[in-house]
BALOBA-1460 file (C-alpha; in Angstrom, 3 decimals):
// residues 206
<rec num="1" residu="x" x="71.695" y="-102.189" z="54.345"/>
<rec num="2" residu="x" x="70.107" y="-99.384" z="52.315"/>
<rec num="3" residu="x" x="66.499" y="-98.246" z="52.554"/>
<rec num="4" residu="x" x="65.343" y="-100.130" z="49.484"/>
<rec num="5" residu="x" x="66.768" y="-103.375" z="50.859"/>
<rec num="6" residu="x" x="65.431" y="-102.664" z="54.331"/>
<rec num="7" residu="x" x="61.816" y="-102.429" z="53.176"/>
<rec num="8" residu="x" x="61.900" y="-106.114" z="52.199"/>
<rec num="9" residu="x" x="62.063" y="-106.958" z="55.915"/>
<rec num="10" residu="x" x="60.144" y="-104.079" z="57.489"/>
<rec num="11" residu="x" x="56.969" y="-102.326" z="56.340"/>
<rec num="12" residu="x" x="57.356" y="-98.897" z="54.753"/>
<rec num="13" residu="x" x="55.530" y="-96.356" z="56.914"/>
<rec num="14" residu="x" x="55.206" y="-92.614" z="56.287"/>
<rec num="15" residu="x" x="55.744" y="-90.145" z="59.157"/>
<rec num="16" residu="x" x="52.890" y="-89.933" z="61.650"/>
<rec num="17" residu="x" x="53.756" y="-86.674" z="63.406"/>
<rec num="18" residu="x" x="56.073" y="-83.679" z="63.104"/>
<rec num="19" residu="x" x="56.441" y="-80.855" z="65.597"/>
<rec num="20" residu="x" x="58.738" y="-77.922" z="66.193"/>
<rec num="21" residu="x" x="59.607" y="-78.128" z="69.868"/>
<rec num="22" residu="x" x="59.463" y="-75.236" z="72.296"/>
<rec num="23" residu="x" x="61.303" y="-72.093" z="71.214"/>
<rec num="24" residu="x" x="61.657" y="-68.947" z="73.289"/>
<rec num="25" residu="x" x="58.824" y="-66.531" z="72.485"/>
<rec num="26" residu="x" x="59.233" y="-63.735" z="71.697"/>
<rec num="27" residu="x" x="62.652" y="-63.834" z="70.095"/>
<rec num="28" residu="x" x="65.169" y="-60.967" z="70.059"/>
<rec num="29" residu="x" x="67.031" y="-59.363" z="67.152"/>
<rec num="30" residu="x" x="70.664" y="-60.485" z="66.692"/>
<rec num="31" residu="x" x="70.237" y="-63.450" z="69.051"/>
<rec num="32" residu="x" x="71.029" y="-67.005" z="67.892"/>
<rec num="33" residu="x" x="68.475" y="-69.750" z="68.584"/>
<rec num="34" residu="x" x="68.777" y="-73.529" z="68.513"/>
<rec num="35" residu="x" x="65.491" y="-74.885" z="67.150"/>
<rec num="36" residu="x" x="64.500" y="-78.548" z="67.182"/>
<rec num="37" residu="x" x="62.007" y="-80.378" z="64.998"/>
<rec num="38" residu="x" x="60.929" y="-83.880" z="66.027"/>
<rec num="39" residu="x" x="59.138" y="-86.403" z="63.838"/>
<rec num="40" residu="x" x="58.045" y="-89.944" z="64.581"/>
<rec num="41" residu="x" x="56.496" y="-93.042" z="63.068"/>
<rec num="42" residu="x" x="58.393" y="-93.225" z="59.784"/>
<rec num="43" residu="x" x="60.138" y="-96.349" z="58.438"/>
<rec num="44" residu="x" x="62.736" y="-95.787" z="57.152"/>
<rec num="45" residu="x" x="63.654" y="-92.494" z="58.853"/>
<rec num="46" residu="x" x="62.539" y="-89.210" z="57.327"/>
<rec num="47" residu="x" x="64.587" y="-86.556" z="55.621"/>
<rec num="48" residu="x" x="64.037" y="-83.125" z="57.158"/>
<rec num="49" residu="x" x="64.132" y="-79.715" z="55.470"/>
<rec num="50" residu="x" x="63.842" y="-76.281" z="57.078"/>
<rec num="51" residu="x" x="62.386" y="-73.181" z="55.426"/>
<rec num="52" residu="x" x="62.080" y="-69.496" z="56.349"/>
<rec num="53" residu="x" x="59.189" y="-67.981" z="54.380"/>
<rec num="54" residu="x" x="59.788" y="-70.587" z="51.676"/>
<rec num="55" residu="x" x="63.558" y="-70.032" z="51.603"/>
<rec num="56" residu="x" x="65.476" y="-73.173" z="52.505"/>
<rec num="57" residu="x" x="67.781" y="-73.120" z="55.534"/>
<rec num="58" residu="x" x="70.910" y="-75.235" z="55.247"/>
<rec num="59" residu="x" x="73.238" y="-76.851" z="57.795"/>
<rec num="60" residu="x" x="70.786" y="-78.731" z="59.974"/>
<rec num="61" residu="x" x="71.986" y="-81.516" z="62.268"/>
<rec num="62" residu="x" x="70.031" y="-84.771" z="62.445"/>
<rec num="63" residu="x" x="69.795" y="-87.359" z="65.233"/>
<rec num="64" residu="x" x="67.867" y="-90.602" z="64.694"/>
<rec num="65" residu="x" x="66.699" y="-93.048" z="67.326"/>
<rec num="66" residu="x" x="64.284" y="-95.814" z="66.357"/>
<rec num="67" residu="x" x="61.228" y="-94.292" z="64.716"/>
<rec num="68" residu="x" x="62.051" y="-90.789" z="65.981"/>
<rec num="69" residu="x" x="64.108" y="-88.215" z="64.114"/>
<rec num="70" residu="x" x="65.286" y="-84.907" z="65.538"/>
<rec num="71" residu="x" x="66.620" y="-82.169" z="63.299"/>
<rec num="72" residu="x" x="68.292" y="-79.074" z="64.758"/>
<rec num="73" residu="x" x="69.078" y="-75.715" z="63.162"/>
<rec num="74" residu="x" x="70.738" y="-72.628" z="64.560"/>
<rec num="75" residu="x" x="69.451" y="-69.299" z="63.261"/>
<rec num="76" residu="x" x="70.456" y="-65.743" z="64.067"/>
<rec num="77" residu="x" x="67.312" y="-63.666" z="63.760"/>
<rec num="78" residu="x" x="67.113" y="-60.159" z="62.322"/>
<rec num="79" residu="x" x="64.421" y="-57.491" z="62.407"/>
<rec num="80" residu="x" x="63.369" y="-58.530" z="58.900"/>
<rec num="81" residu="x" x="62.499" y="-62.006" z="60.245"/>
<rec num="82" residu="x" x="59.679" y="-60.658" z="62.421"/>
<rec num="83" residu="x" x="56.445" y="-62.253" z="61.228"/>
<rec num="84" residu="x" x="58.247" y="-64.816" z="59.076"/>
<rec num="85" residu="x" x="57.060" y="-68.433" z="58.938"/>
<rec num="86" residu="x" x="59.640" y="-71.006" z="60.044"/>
<rec num="87" residu="x" x="58.735" y="-74.444" z="58.692"/>
<rec num="88" residu="x" x="60.043" y="-77.943" z="59.362"/>
<rec num="89" residu="x" x="59.123" y="-80.361" z="56.563"/>
<rec num="90" residu="x" x="59.654" y="-84.125" z="56.643"/>
<rec num="91" residu="x" x="59.173" y="-86.960" z="54.183"/>
<rec num="92" residu="x" x="60.013" y="-90.615" z="53.801"/>
<rec num="93" residu="x" x="61.896" y="-90.928" z="50.501"/>
<rec num="94" residu="x" x="60.125" y="-94.250" z="49.835"/>
<rec num="95" residu="x" x="56.744" y="-92.505" z="50.134"/>
<rec num="96" residu="x" x="57.647" y="-89.253" z="48.306"/>
<rec num="97" residu="x" x="54.063" y="-88.094" z="47.815"/>
<rec num="98" residu="x" x="53.429" y="-87.965" z="51.583"/>
<rec num="99" residu="x" x="54.878" y="-84.836" z="53.201"/>
<rec num="100" residu="x" x="54.244" y="-83.480" z="56.701"/>
<rec num="101" residu="x" x="55.267" y="-80.132" z="58.126"/>
<rec num="102" residu="x" x="54.941" y="-77.904" z="61.158"/>
<rec num="103" residu="x" x="55.334" y="-74.115" z="61.177"/>
<rec num="104" residu="x" x="55.650" y="-71.285" z="63.665"/>
<rec num="105" residu="x" x="55.395" y="-67.528" z="63.171"/>
<rec num="106" residu="x" x="58.413" y="-65.672" z="64.514"/>
<rec num="107" residu="x" x="57.903" y="-62.730" z="66.869"/>
<rec num="108" residu="x" x="61.238" y="-60.917" z="66.776"/>
<rec num="109" residu="x" x="61.700" y="-57.921" z="69.049"/>
<rec num="110" residu="x" x="63.862" y="-55.152" z="67.607"/>
<rec num="111" residu="x" x="64.677" y="-51.521" z="68.296"/>
<rec num="112" residu="x" x="62.985" y="-48.843" z="66.197"/>
<rec num="113" residu="x" x="64.049" y="-48.323" z="62.605"/>
<rec num="114" residu="x" x="63.409" y="-44.634" z="61.966"/>
<rec num="115" residu="x" x="63.119" y="-42.634" z="58.751"/>
<rec num="116" residu="x" x="62.646" y="-38.864" z="58.430"/>
<rec num="117" residu="x" x="61.166" y="-37.224" z="55.352"/>
<rec num="118" residu="x" x="60.293" y="-33.683" z="54.363"/>
<rec num="119" residu="x" x="56.644" y="-32.955" z="53.702"/>
<rec num="120" residu="x" x="55.231" y="-33.654" z="50.272"/>
<rec num="121" residu="x" x="55.743" y="-30.880" z="47.701"/>
<rec num="122" residu="x" x="58.603" y="-29.346" z="49.727"/>
<rec num="123" residu="x" x="62.048" y="-29.029" z="48.147"/>
<rec num="124" residu="x" x="64.770" y="-28.870" z="50.804"/>
<rec num="125" residu="x" x="66.944" y="-26.800" z="48.469"/>
<rec num="126" residu="x" x="64.283" y="-24.135" z="47.845"/>
<rec num="127" residu="x" x="62.757" y="-23.256" z="51.216"/>
<rec num="128" residu="x" x="62.514" y="-19.531" z="51.939"/>
<rec num="129" residu="x" x="61.504" y="-17.401" z="54.911"/>
<rec num="130" residu="x" x="57.826" y="-17.130" z="55.745"/>
<rec num="131" residu="x" x="56.669" y="-20.565" z="54.596"/>
<rec num="132" residu="x" x="55.559" y="-23.478" z="56.791"/>
<rec num="133" residu="x" x="57.761" y="-26.564" z="56.798"/>
<rec num="134" residu="x" x="56.746" y="-29.969" z="58.047"/>
<rec num="135" residu="x" x="58.488" y="-33.285" z="58.589"/>
<rec num="136" residu="x" x="57.136" y="-36.836" z="58.822"/>
<rec num="137" residu="x" x="58.811" y="-39.452" z="61.041"/>
<rec num="138" residu="x" x="58.086" y="-43.086" z="60.129"/>
<rec num="139" residu="x" x="58.954" y="-45.891" z="62.534"/>
<rec num="140" residu="x" x="59.064" y="-49.675" z="62.252"/>
<rec num="141" residu="x" x="59.552" y="-51.489" z="65.564"/>
<rec num="142" residu="x" x="58.539" y="-54.465" z="67.658"/>
<rec num="143" residu="x" x="57.146" y="-53.842" z="70.209"/>
<rec num="144" residu="x" x="55.541" y="-50.620" z="69.093"/>
<rec num="145" residu="x" x="57.385" y="-47.371" z="69.798"/>
<rec num="146" residu="x" x="56.949" y="-45.836" z="73.229"/>
<rec num="147" residu="x" x="58.046" y="-42.283" z="72.456"/>
<rec num="148" residu="x" x="58.971" y="-40.020" z="69.533"/>
<rec num="149" residu="x" x="61.485" y="-37.215" z="70.055"/>
<rec num="150" residu="x" x="62.519" y="-34.408" z="67.734"/>
<rec num="151" residu="x" x="65.895" y="-32.691" z="67.579"/>
<rec num="152" residu="x" x="67.410" y="-29.607" z="65.988"/>
<rec num="153" residu="x" x="71.212" y="-29.567" z="65.964"/>
<rec num="154" residu="x" x="71.025" y="-32.423" z="68.524"/>
<rec num="155" residu="x" x="68.966" y="-30.323" z="70.944"/>
<rec num="156" residu="x" x="65.508" y="-31.700" z="71.742"/>
<rec num="157" residu="x" x="62.518" y="-29.756" z="70.449"/>
<rec num="158" residu="x" x="59.284" y="-29.331" z="72.400"/>
<rec num="159" residu="x" x="55.785" y="-28.285" z="71.409"/>
<rec num="160" residu="x" x="55.664" y="-24.477" z="71.522"/>
<rec num="161" residu="x" x="52.955" y="-22.765" z="69.502"/>
<rec num="162" residu="x" x="54.250" y="-19.266" z="70.316"/>
<rec num="163" residu="x" x="57.555" y="-20.182" z="68.641"/>
<rec num="164" residu="x" x="55.832" y="-21.891" z="65.724"/>
<rec num="165" residu="x" x="56.885" y="-25.406" z="66.749"/>
<rec num="166" residu="x" x="54.023" y="-27.901" z="66.540"/>
<rec num="167" residu="x" x="54.485" y="-31.561" z="67.412"/>
<rec num="168" residu="x" x="51.589" y="-33.826" z="66.415"/>
<rec num="169" residu="x" x="51.807" y="-37.625" z="66.452"/>
<rec num="170" residu="x" x="54.488" y="-38.451" z="63.882"/>
<rec num="171" residu="x" x="54.949" y="-34.978" z="62.442"/>
<rec num="172" residu="x" x="56.807" y="-31.760" z="63.180"/>
<rec num="173" residu="x" x="55.532" y="-28.440" z="61.796"/>
<rec num="174" residu="x" x="57.671" y="-25.307" z="61.735"/>
<rec num="175" residu="x" x="55.479" y="-22.263" z="61.065"/>
<rec num="176" residu="x" x="56.665" y="-19.187" z="59.172"/>
<rec num="177" residu="x" x="60.307" y="-20.195" z="59.168"/>
<rec num="178" residu="x" x="63.103" y="-17.620" z="59.417"/>
<rec num="179" residu="x" x="66.839" y="-17.747" z="58.810"/>
<rec num="180" residu="x" x="67.239" y="-18.881" z="62.436"/>
<rec num="181" residu="x" x="65.055" y="-21.919" z="61.767"/>
<rec num="182" residu="x" x="67.800" y="-23.407" z="59.616"/>
<rec num="183" residu="x" x="69.771" y="-26.339" z="60.942"/>
<rec num="184" residu="x" x="69.948" y="-30.112" z="61.161"/>
<rec num="185" residu="x" x="66.713" y="-31.942" z="62.067"/>
<rec num="186" residu="x" x="66.153" y="-35.551" z="63.023"/>
<rec num="187" residu="x" x="63.674" y="-37.708" z="64.917"/>
<rec num="188" residu="x" x="64.162" y="-40.703" z="67.175"/>
<rec num="189" residu="x" x="62.011" y="-43.372" z="68.814"/>
<rec num="190" residu="x" x="62.306" y="-45.626" z="71.847"/>
<rec num="191" residu="x" x="60.951" y="-49.033" z="72.762"/>
<rec num="192" residu="x" x="61.954" y="-51.784" z="75.198"/>
<rec num="193" residu="x" x="64.777" y="-52.867" z="72.866"/>
<rec num="194" residu="x" x="66.484" y="-49.488" z="72.678"/>
<rec num="195" residu="x" x="66.594" y="-46.291" z="70.656"/>
<rec num="196" residu="x" x="66.658" y="-45.716" z="66.919"/>
<rec num="197" residu="x" x="67.368" y="-42.383" z="65.205"/>
<rec num="198" residu="x" x="66.795" y="-41.149" z="61.684"/>
<rec num="199" residu="x" x="69.344" y="-39.629" z="59.375"/>
<rec num="200" residu="x" x="69.372" y="-35.831" z="59.554"/>
<rec num="201" residu="x" x="67.787" y="-33.403" z="57.092"/>
<rec num="202" residu="x" x="69.481" y="-30.012" z="56.893"/>
<rec num="203" residu="x" x="67.354" y="-26.926" z="56.328"/>
<rec num="204" residu="x" x="69.023" y="-23.939" z="54.692"/>
<rec num="205" residu="x" x="66.454" y="-21.134" z="54.729"/>
<rec num="206" residu="x" x="66.717" y="-18.768" z="51.769"/>
């Protein structure tokens, strides 16, 4: 008996409630989660759709029992999903204008993503002795970074004004560079999820 025939014998009722059931919070990058959305009250049963920031998620599994419908999706979360809205949307096809949904905001933990750049107006191919050189280290992470480290030729650098090495927040300043200042520089950051390192920038002092 299809839905259109069924409504001759039973009243058509739109969904009364929809809820995404408990999901581990926070989530972790590269982990796969089984997420359940439960709706109730609809006759006939609802159709369920899942969305991530408005982008539809396919391959959900549906279980129906009486006036309750449970839809399950499995998602492997990435760093880019942090802050995204995961939405479960339900509707009774015989009451198409009535749609209900529930959403959660994802809190995905991920190790630092680190980028190193040379200071504005500096050309890495035209740096000569006697000038000041500075680097900026930018970090995206969740939770926030715990520590920034700087390296030259894979050896850690430390604040040392007498040697012209100045570390300040997210920047490294090399004062009055010489031929010996040349080498490969990078920065890294730590948080509870691990360590992330930037690509290297090589200084060749003219």
